[in-house]
N, C-alpha and C positions, 0 to 999 in steps of 0.2 A: 503493499499498500505506499510506504515512504515513498519506495523506490517511484512509481509512476506521478507521486502528487513531485519529485522533485524532478525530473524531467517532464510535468507538463508548466510548472512554474519557470527551469532554462527554457522552454523554445516560449511564454510569454515573456520573457525578459526580452529573448533574442529579436520577437516583433516589435518591444518596446524603442530599440537601442535601433533598429535598422540592422543588425546582423543577419535576416533571413535576407532581406534586400540586395546582398551581401553578397550569400550565398548560390540565390539565386542568380544573378549576374552573371559569376564567376563558371559557376556549370553551364550559364549558356555560351560566355566563352569558349571554354572548351569544345563542346557540343557542335558549334557553329562557325566557330572562326581559330580553330586550333593552330594557328598558325601563327597569331596576336598571340603576347601576355597578357592576359587580364590589369589593371591598374593598381595598387596598391588598395588598403582597406583605407588609409589613409585618403589618397587619392579618390578613391570614387565615393566617402564620405562630403569632400567637399566640393563635386560637381554634385553633387543630387542637394545638397544645401544651396548655391548658387541656383539653380534649375527651378528651388522653390521660392526661393527669395527675390529676384530675377524677373524684371518685368511686371505685371500688371495680372496678378493670377486672381480677378472676380469677374464675373459676368457683368457688374453691371460699374 
């Protein structure tokens, strides 16, 4: 029981801090672009942060 709870909490924490997004990105790069080295975790985070807060991000 505690093992499942710990695994669930780790997965939840990964969703909150962006780990799951980075792992999806690396899996995509390995599957579809194996000749290109994926960005580092920090570079990926900074790129996503820039996308999120640069430009108009609302409908009105």
